[in-house]
BALO-844713 format. One record per atom (N, C-alpha, C): residue in three letters; x, y, z. Coordinates in steps of 0.02 Angstrom, whole numbers, plus 50000, padded with zeros to 5 digits. Example, Ala and Ser with C-alpha at 12.3 -4.5 7.8 and 13.67 -1.06 7.14 Angstrom:
ALA506604971650390 ALA506154977550390 ALA506604983550390 SER506424988850354 SER506844994750357 SER506455000250394 
This chain:
MET495665019050503 MET496265016450471 MET496155009250450 ALA495875005150493 ALA495764998050478 ALA495284997350419 LYS494765001550417 LYS494285001350362 LYS494625003150296 TYR495055008150298 TYR495425010350238 TYR495875004750213 LEU496235001450259 LEU496674995850240 LEU496264990150211 ALA495724988450243 ALA495304982850220 ALA495034984150150 GLU494834990250136 GLU494554991950071 GLU495074990950016 HIS495694993150029 HIS496204992549977 HIS496474985449971 GLU496474981650026 GLU496644974550021 GLU496164971049975 ARG495524972549983 ARG495004969349942 ARG495064971449869 LYS495164977849856 LYS495214980349788 LYS495814977249751 MET496354976349786 MET496954973649753 MET496984966049755 GLN496504962949787 GLN496464955749792 GLN497104952749822 LEU497344955949875 LEU497914953449912 LEU497674950549978 THR498034945650002 THR497874943250069 THR498124948550119 LYS497874948150179 LYS498084952950230 LYS498844952650241 GLU499114946750240 GLU499834945850252 GLU500244948850194 GLU500024947750132 GLU500374950650074 GLU500354958250076 PHE499774961050093 PHE499704968250097 PHE500154971050152 LYS500174967650209 LYS500584969950265 LYS501324969650246 ASN501524964450210 ASN502224963950188 ASN502404969550140 ARG501954971050094 ARG502084976650047 ARG502124983250085 LEU501694984150134 LEU501704990250173 LEU502364990850211 LYS502594985550241 LYS503244985650276 LYS503804987450229 ARG503814984550168 ARG504334985950119 ARG504324993350098 LYS503734995950084 LYS503675002950063 LYS503915007650119 LEU503705006250180 LEU503915010450236 LEU504675010250244 ASN504955004450237 ASN505675003750243 ASN506035007250186 ASP505785006450124 ASP506105009450066 ASP506065017050067 TYR505485019750081 TYR505385027050077 TYR505595030750140 TYR505435028050197 TYR505525031750260 TYR506015028650308 GLU506255022650292 GLU506695018950338 GLU506375018450407 GLU505725017250406 GLU505335016650468 GLU505055009650474 ASP504925007650535 ASP504585001450549 ASP503835002850552 ILE503434997850537 ILE502704998850536 ILE502445001050604 ASP502774999150658 ASP502545001050725 ASP502735008150745 THR503255010950713 THR503485017650732 THR503305023050681 ALA503015021050625 ALA502855025850572 ALA502275030450593 SER502305036550570 SER501765041250583 SER501175039650537 THR500605042450553 THR500005041350512 THR500105043650441 SER500425049450432 SER500535051950364 SER501005047450325 GLU501505044550358 GLU501955039850325 GLU501585033550305 LEU501145031150349 LEU500745025250332 LEU500295026450272 PHE499945032150271 PHE499505033650215 PHE499895034550150 ALA500485037650153 ALA500895038450093 ALA501125031650067 ALA501315027250112 ALA501535020550091 ALA500955016550062 ILE500365017150092 ILE499775013650066 ILE499595016349997 SER499635022949989 SER499485025949924 SER499975023449871 ALA500615022749889 ALA501105020249842 ALA500965012949823 ILE500755008949871 ILE500585001949856 ILE499985001649809 VAL499485005649823 VAL498885005649782 VAL499055008149712 ARG499445013449707 ARG499655016149643 ARG500045010849603 ASP500505007449636 ASP500895002149602 ASP500444996449580 GLY499954994749621 GLY499504989249605 GLY499034990749548 TYR498824997049543 TYR498344998849491 TYR498675001449427 ALA499295003249429 ALA499635006249371 ALA499595001949308 PRO499734995449311 PRO499684991449250 PRO498984991549220 GLN498474991449263 GLN497784991649239 GLN497644998349205 TRP497875003849234 TRP497765010449204 TRP498105010849136 ARG498705008149130 ARG499065008449066 ARG498685004649013 ARG498404998949031 ARG498034994948981 ARG497414998648956 THR497085002349000 THR496475005648979 THR496615011848937 ARG497195014748943 ARG497355020848905 ARG497595019248834 ILE497845013348823 ILE498115011548757 ILE497555010248708 
């Protein structure tokens, strides 16, 4: 899990604190869960949403 988080932090060029804050917001928005009580599947879904949000503008630029 830590390796997965570190890889996406690096790809998105976010600091660890910024990434953690985004993760907390996504968990709260989607699942109304705290980062400490969320299940593994909820964490991965929130991480995927953060990554998708972070890469979406880049994908749109390359398709045009």
